[in-house]
C-alpha positions as CSV (number, residue, x, y, z in Angstrom):
1,X,100.3,152.9,99.9
2,X,101.0,149.2,100.2
3,X,98.0,148.2,98.3
4,X,99.2,150.4,95.3
5,X,102.6,148.8,95.5
6,X,101.3,145.2,95.7
7,X,100.4,145.1,92.0
8,X,103.8,146.4,91.1
9,X,105.6,143.6,93.1
10,X,103.4,141.1,91.6
11,X,104.3,142.4,88.1
12,X,107.9,142.6,88.8
13,X,107.9,139.0,90.1
14,X,106.0,137.9,86.8
15,X,108.5,139.7,84.8
16,X,111.4,138.1,86.6
17,X,110.0,134.7,86.2
18,X,109.2,135.1,82.5
19,X,112.7,136.7,81.7
20,X,114.8,134.8,79.4
21,X,117.9,135.3,81.7
22,X,116.3,133.6,84.7
23,X,115.2,130.7,82.7
24,X,118.6,130.2,81.0
25,X,120.3,130.4,84.4
26,X,118.0,127.8,85.9
27,X,118.3,125.5,83.0
28,X,122.1,125.9,83.0
29,X,122.3,125.2,86.8
30,X,120.0,122.1,86.5
31,X,122.1,120.7,83.7
32,X,125.4,121.4,85.3
33,X,124.3,120.1,88.7
34,X,123.0,116.8,87.2
35,X,126.1,116.4,85.2
36,X,128.2,116.6,88.2
37,X,126.1,114.2,90.2
38,X,126.1,111.7,87.1
39,X,129.9,112.2,86.9
40,X,130.2,111.1,90.5
41,X,127.8,108.2,90.2
42,X,129.7,104.9,89.4
43,X,128.4,101.9,87.5
44,X,126.5,99.7,90.0
45,X,124.3,96.6,89.9
46,X,122.6,95.9,86.6
47,X,125.0,98.3,84.9
48,X,127.7,95.6,84.9
49,X,125.1,93.0,83.5
50,X,124.4,95.2,80.4
51,X,128.0,95.7,79.6
52,X,127.9,91.9,78.7
53,X,126.6,90.4,75.5
54,X,123.9,88.2,77.1
55,X,124.4,85.6,74.2
56,X,128.1,85.0,74.9
57,X,128.6,86.3,78.4
58,X,131.6,88.3,77.0
59,X,132.1,92.0,77.2
60,X,130.3,94.0,74.3
61,X,132.6,94.7,71.7
62,X,130.4,96.7,69.2
63,X,126.9,97.8,68.2
64,X,126.3,94.5,66.4
65,X,126.6,92.6,69.6
66,X,123.4,94.3,71.0
67,X,121.1,92.5,68.8
68,X,121.7,89.0,69.8
69,X,122.0,90.1,73.3
70,X,118.6,91.6,73.3
71,X,117.3,88.5,71.6
72,X,118.4,86.5,74.7
73,X,117.1,89.3,77.0
74,X,113.6,88.8,75.3
75,X,113.6,85.0,76.2
76,X,115.1,85.3,79.7
77,X,114.6,88.7,81.3
78,X,111.7,90.9,80.0
79,X,110.5,92.7,76.9
80,X,112.0,96.1,77.4
81,X,114.3,95.8,74.4
82,X,114.2,99.5,73.4
83,X,115.3,100.8,76.8
84,X,117.8,98.0,77.6
85,X,119.3,98.2,74.1
86,X,119.8,101.9,74.5
87,X,121.4,101.1,77.9
88,X,123.8,98.6,76.3
89,X,124.6,101.1,73.6
90,X,125.8,103.5,76.2
91,X,127.9,100.8,77.9
92,X,130.0,100.8,74.6
93,X,131.1,104.4,75.1
94,X,133.0,106.2,77.9
95,X,130.6,106.9,80.8
96,X,131.1,110.7,80.4
97,X,129.0,110.4,77.2
98,X,126.1,109.1,79.2
99,X,126.7,111.7,81.9
100,X,126.3,114.5,79.4
101,X,123.2,113.0,77.8
102,X,121.4,112.1,80.8
103,X,122.0,115.6,82.4
104,X,120.5,117.0,79.3
105,X,117.5,114.7,79.3
106,X,116.8,115.4,82.9
107,X,116.8,119.1,82.2
108,X,114.7,118.7,79.0
109,X,112.2,116.5,81.1
110,X,111.8,119.3,83.7
111,X,111.3,121.9,80.9
112,X,108.7,119.7,79.4
113,X,106.7,119.3,82.5
114,X,106.7,123.1,82.8
115,X,105.6,123.5,79.1
116,X,102.7,121.1,79.6
117,X,101.7,122.9,82.7
118,X,101.8,126.4,81.1
119,X,100.0,125.3,77.9
120,X,101.8,128.1,76.1
121,X,105.2,129.3,75.0
122,X,105.6,131.6,77.8
123,X,108.6,131.1,80.2
124,X,108.1,130.7,84.0
125,X,111.1,130.5,86.0
126,X,109.4,130.0,89.3
127,X,107.4,127.1,87.9
128,X,110.4,125.5,86.6
129,X,112.3,125.8,90.1
130,X,109.2,124.4,91.9
131,X,108.9,121.4,89.5
132,X,112.6,120.6,89.8
133,X,112.5,120.9,93.7
134,X,109.3,118.7,93.8
135,X,110.7,116.0,91.7
136,X,114.0,115.9,93.8
137,X,112.1,115.8,97.1
138,X,109.1,113.4,96.3
139,X,110.8,110.8,94.0
140,X,111.8,107.7,96.1
141,X,115.0,106.1,94.9
142,X,116.0,109.3,93.1
143,X,119.4,108.1,92.4
144,X,118.1,105.0,90.8
145,X,115.7,106.9,88.6
146,X,117.9,109.9,87.6
147,X,121.6,108.9,88.2
148,X,121.9,105.2,87.8
149,X,122.9,104.5,84.1
150,X,120.6,101.4,83.5
151,X,117.9,103.0,85.7
152,X,117.9,106.5,84.1
153,X,117.5,105.0,80.6
154,X,114.5,102.9,81.9
155,X,112.7,105.3,84.1
156,X,113.7,109.0,83.6
157,X,114.0,108.5,79.9
158,X,110.7,106.8,79.8
159,X,108.9,109.7,81.6
160,X,110.7,112.2,79.1
161,X,109.7,110.2,76.0
162,X,106.2,109.5,77.5
163,X,105.3,113.3,78.2
164,X,106.8,114.1,74.7
165,X,104.4,111.6,73.2
166,X,101.4,113.0,75.2
167,X,102.2,116.7,74.5
168,X,100.3,116.9,71.0
169,X,97.3,115.6,72.7
170,X,97.5,118.0,75.5
171,X,97.9,120.9,73.1
172,X,94.9,119.8,70.9
173,X,92.7,119.4,74.0
174,X,93.8,122.7,75.8
175,X,94.7,125.0,73.1
176,X,93.1,123.4,70.1
177,X,96.6,123.7,68.3
178,X,98.4,121.1,66.2
179,X,101.8,120.3,67.5
180,X,102.7,118.4,64.3
181,X,101.5,120.3,61.2
182,X,103.7,119.0,58.4
183,X,103.4,115.7,56.8
184,X,106.9,114.6,57.6
185,X,106.4,115.5,61.3
186,X,103.3,113.4,61.4
187,X,105.0,110.5,59.8
188,X,108.0,110.7,62.2
189,X,105.6,111.0,65.3
190,X,103.6,107.9,64.1
191,X,106.9,105.8,63.5
192,X,108.3,106.8,66.9
193,X,105.0,105.8,68.6
194,X,105.8,102.2,68.2
195,X,109.0,102.0,70.1
196,X,107.5,104.4,72.8
197,X,104.8,101.7,73.3
198,X,107.5,99.1,73.8
199,X,109.7,101.2,76.1
200,X,108.5,100.2,79.8
201,X,105.4,98.4,81.2
202,X,104.1,101.3,83.3
203,X,105.0,104.6,81.7
204,X,104.3,103.5,78.2
205,X,100.8,102.4,79.0
206,X,100.0,105.5,81.1
207,X,101.1,107.6,78.1
208,X,98.9,105.6,75.9
209,X,96.0,106.0,78.2
210,X,96.4,109.7,78.6
211,X,96.6,110.1,74.7
212,X,93.4,108.1,74.1
213,X,91.6,109.7,77.0
214,X,92.5,113.3,75.9
215,X,91.0,112.6,72.5
216,X,87.9,111.3,74.0
217,X,87.5,114.2,76.4
218,X,88.0,116.6,73.5
219,X,84.9,115.0,72.0
220,X,83.0,115.2,75.3
221,X,84.1,118.5,76.7
222,X,84.7,120.5,73.4
223,X,82.6,118.7,70.9
224,X,85.2,118.0,68.5
225,X,85.2,115.2,66.0
226,X,87.0,112.0,66.8
227,X,88.3,112.0,63.1
228,X,91.8,112.9,63.6
229,X,95.2,111.4,62.5
230,X,96.3,111.5,66.1
231,X,94.5,108.1,66.5
232,X,97.3,106.5,64.3
233,X,100.0,107.2,66.9
234,X,97.7,105.7,69.7
235,X,97.2,102.6,67.5
236,X,101.1,102.4,66.8
237,X,102.0,102.8,70.6
238,X,99.3,100.1,71.5
239,X,100.9,97.8,69.0
240,X,104.3,98.5,70.5
241,X,102.8,97.8,74.0
242,X,101.4,94.4,72.8
243,X,104.7,93.5,71.4
244,X,106.4,94.5,74.7
245,X,103.9,92.0,76.6
246,X,104.4,89.4,74.0
247,X,108.0,88.8,74.6
248,X,108.6,85.2,75.7
249,X,110.2,86.4,79.0
250,X,107.0,88.5,79.7
251,X,104.5,85.8,78.8
252,X,106.4,83.4,81.1
253,X,106.6,85.6,83.9
254,X,102.9,86.5,83.8
255,X,101.8,82.9,83.6
256,X,103.9,82.0,86.7
257,X,103.0,85.1,88.6
258,X,99.1,85.1,88.0
259,X,97.1,84.1,91.0
260,X,94.4,85.7,93.2
261,X,96.5,85.5,96.2
262,X,99.4,87.4,94.7
263,X,97.0,89.9,93.1
264,X,95.6,90.7,96.6
265,X,99.2,90.8,98.1
266,X,100.4,93.0,95.4
267,X,97.4,95.5,95.6
268,X,98.3,95.8,99.3
269,X,101.8,96.7,98.3
270,X,100.5,99.2,95.8
271,X,98.4,101.0,98.5
272,X,101.1,101.0,101.0
273,X,103.4,102.4,98.4
274,X,100.9,105.3,97.7
275,X,100.5,105.9,101.3
276,X,104.2,106.0,102.0
277,X,105.5,107.9,99.1
278,X,102.4,109.5,97.5
279,X,100.6,111.1,100.5
280,X,102.5,114.6,100.4
281,X,102.2,115.2,96.6
282,X,98.6,113.8,96.6
283,X,97.6,116.1,99.4
284,X,99.3,119.1,97.8
285,X,97.4,118.4,94.5
286,X,94.2,118.0,96.3
287,X,94.5,121.2,98.1
288,X,95.4,123.1,94.8
289,X,92.5,121.4,93.1
290,X,90.1,122.3,95.9
291,X,91.1,126.0,95.8
292,X,91.2,126.2,92.0
293,X,87.8,124.6,91.7
294,X,86.1,126.9,94.3
295,X,87.9,129.9,92.9
296,X,86.3,129.2,89.4
297,X,89.3,128.0,87.5
298,X,89.1,127.3,83.9
299,X,87.4,124.0,82.9
300,X,90.1,122.8,80.7
301,X,92.9,123.0,83.3
302,X,90.7,121.3,85.8
303,X,90.0,118.5,83.5
304,X,93.7,118.2,82.6
305,X,94.7,118.2,86.3
306,X,92.0,115.6,87.1
307,X,93.2,113.5,84.2
308,X,96.8,113.6,85.1
309,X,95.9,112.6,88.7
310,X,93.9,109.7,87.6
311,X,97.0,108.6,85.4
312,X,99.1,108.8,88.6
313,X,96.9,106.6,90.6
314,X,96.5,104.2,87.6
315,X,100.5,104.0,87.5
316,X,100.6,103.0,91.2
317,X,98.0,100.2,90.6
318,X,99.5,98.7,87.5
319,X,102.4,96.8,89.4
320,X,99.4,94.7,91.0
321,X,100.1,92.2,88.2
322,X,103.9,92.2,88.5
323,X,106.3,89.9,90.5
324,X,107.6,92.9,92.6
325,X,107.1,96.7,92.8
326,X,110.4,98.6,93.6
327,X,110.3,102.1,94.7
328,X,111.9,103.5,91.6
329,X,108.7,102.5,89.6
330,X,106.8,105.0,91.6
331,X,108.5,107.8,89.7
332,X,105.7,107.8,87.1
333,X,103.0,108.4,89.8
334,X,105.2,111.2,91.5
335,X,105.6,112.9,88.1
336,X,102.1,113.0,87.2
337,X,101.0,114.2,90.4
338,X,103.6,117.1,90.1
339,X,102.2,117.7,86.6
340,X,98.7,117.7,87.7
341,X,99.5,120.3,90.4
342,X,101.6,122.4,88.1
343,X,98.8,122.7,85.5
344,X,96.9,124.5,88.2
345,X,99.5,126.9,89.1
346,X,98.9,129.6,86.4
347,X,95.3,129.5,87.2
348,X,96.0,129.9,90.8
349,X,98.1,132.9,90.2
350,X,95.3,134.3,87.9
351,X,92.9,133.8,90.9
352,X,95.1,136.0,93.2
353,X,96.6,133.1,95.0
354,X,100.1,134.5,94.5
355,X,101.0,134.6,98.2
356,X,100.0,131.0,98.6
357,X,102.1,130.0,95.7
358,X,105.1,131.9,97.0
359,X,104.8,130.4,100.4
360,X,104.8,126.9,98.9
361,X,107.7,127.7,96.8
362,X,109.7,129.1,99.8
363,X,108.9,125.8,101.9
364,X,110.0,123.8,98.9
365,X,113.1,125.7,98.8
366,X,114.0,125.1,102.3
367,X,113.3,121.5,102.1
368,X,115.2,121.1,99.0
369,X,118.2,123.0,100.2
370,X,118.6,120.6,103.2
371,X,118.0,117.5,100.9
372,X,120.2,118.5,98.1
373,X,123.0,119.1,100.6
374,X,122.8,115.7,102.2
375,X,122.0,113.8,99.0
376,X,125.1,115.5,97.1
377,X,127.4,114.7,100.1
378,X,126.2,111.0,100.1
379,X,126.8,110.7,96.4
380,X,130.3,112.2,96.9
381,X,130.9,109.7,99.6
382,X,129.8,106.7,97.6
383,X,132.1,108.0,94.7
384,X,134.9,108.1,97.0
385,X,134.4,104.5,98.4
386,X,134.0,103.1,94.8
387,X,137.3,104.7,93.8
388,X,139.0,103.2,97.0
389,X,137.5,99.8,96.0
390,X,138.9,100.0,92.4
391,X,142.3,100.7,93.9
392,X,142.0,97.8,96.4
393,X,140.9,95.4,93.7
394,X,143.8,96.5,91.4
395,X,146.3,96.0,94.2
396,X,145.0,92.5,95.0
397,X,145.0,91.6,91.4
398,X,148.7,92.7,90.9
399,X,149.6,90.7,94.2
400,X,148.3,87.5,92.3
401,X,144.9,87.1,94.0
402,X,142.5,85.1,92.0
403,X,139.3,85.9,93.8
404,X,139.5,89.4,95.4
405,X,137.7,90.4,98.7
406,X,136.4,93.9,99.3
407,X,134.0,95.6,101.7
408,X,130.4,96.3,100.9
409,X,129.6,99.9,100.2
410,X,126.4,101.2,101.8
411,X,124.9,104.5,100.8
412,X,123.0,106.7,103.3
413,X,120.3,108.5,101.3
414,X,118.1,107.6,98.2
415,X,120.0,110.1,96.2
416,X,122.9,107.5,95.6
417,X,122.3,105.2,92.8
418,X,123.4,102.2,94.8
419,X,120.7,102.9,97.6
420,X,118.4,99.9,97.7
421,X,120.4,97.8,95.2
422,X,122.6,94.8,95.9
423,X,126.2,95.8,96.0
424,X,127.9,92.6,96.4
425,X,126.9,88.9,97.5
426,X,128.8,85.9,98.7
427,X,128.8,83.8,95.6
428,X,131.4,85.0,93.0
429,X,129.7,83.1,90.1
430,X,126.3,84.9,90.8
431,X,125.0,88.4,90.1
432,X,126.3,90.9,90.5
433,X,129.8,89.6,91.6
434,X,130.3,87.7,88.4
435,X,129.6,90.7,86.2
436,X,131.6,93.1,88.3
437,X,134.6,90.7,88.2
438,X,134.6,91.0,84.5
439,X,134.5,94.8,84.7
440,X,137.6,94.8,87.1
441,X,139.4,92.1,85.1
442,X,139.8,89.5,87.9
443,X,138.7,85.9,88.3
444,X,136.1,86.7,90.9
445,X,135.0,89.1,93.5
446,X,133.3,88.7,96.8
447,X,132.5,90.9,99.9
448,X,134.6,90.8,102.9
449,X,133.1,89.1,106.1
């Protein structure tokens, strides 16, 4: 009797997972949850810097101020003019505007990962839940990647735009379908490829690599012609990436950083980063890939999964030429490892590995529930501490204090945007104290000793 019921149970679960209602509830819950977390996340660290016109060191007063500010940015800081320009744009508006947009981008990002994994238009609520929980659990410095205003624009948004750019190439390889069929769609895609290439050093390059690799693999695996308009967005993105690296600040940094000793040291940092934060998602992917391969999974999914995994490892190695490798930069590697695993899930279900997938989802749910509770509590605590600080600064200002003194705020988990960032220093004229004082409207601000 149980053997007869098993197919019915599987069928009911598939129906629930594919239902419009479950998908809508999950997407709404994700968006609402992220909006609340964003709402509770204050401005921290670099946020205060990008509230200022870098050319005048005065508060931004309008969109026109962003252009001279980014000109200085290109000479002194780095070449990420698109992402930091967007960041400064949001600094002109109430933070609630960013909170709404960022929550929507995060939700769309998870939805896009699932669409790329499914390779069709079918809804898959269980896959969406698994991808969301995996990204929450495996992303180091989650708060910096998905909640911090400047950090989100640089990292979360780069992941979303990068995967959106790769999507037409994935669909062409796996399904032989054209994502942009009309002329105006192709023109817009080609035009947007240039700023995508200029967005960030790691994610933009990996997206460019994946797009070109998929076109070449389509020729090798399927025998398709290399004559396709999709090479134009590849060329445009490559041109944008060259522009990014050609900015004066980027050239100066690379000339001063490039040495054999630094490369060897950085390589060690990259390996340690992968071992520390990538071991779990890498092992999960390897196990899923082995089961799918031995079970006779479809060739296209295996190739896609392997390519995404290669992109993940490449993203981890890229900072070998950088001056430092913050944990938030590892988000590209985590995302691609999750995507490499998610691509295999529909094939594992087809191969009767439903119980294994269900067990993995159950484990993820338990781990996520504990992590979400502690992470949200930490975000709430930091929010309360920041509100108390603002009241303290205001009271000292009204009392006539020139340079105010406040305690340093120390978050407990990586889900706070402030975790791993410098809150306050001793010098009121240095970062981040100087810019924070401008925000609070006081002459200076230092930490209590």
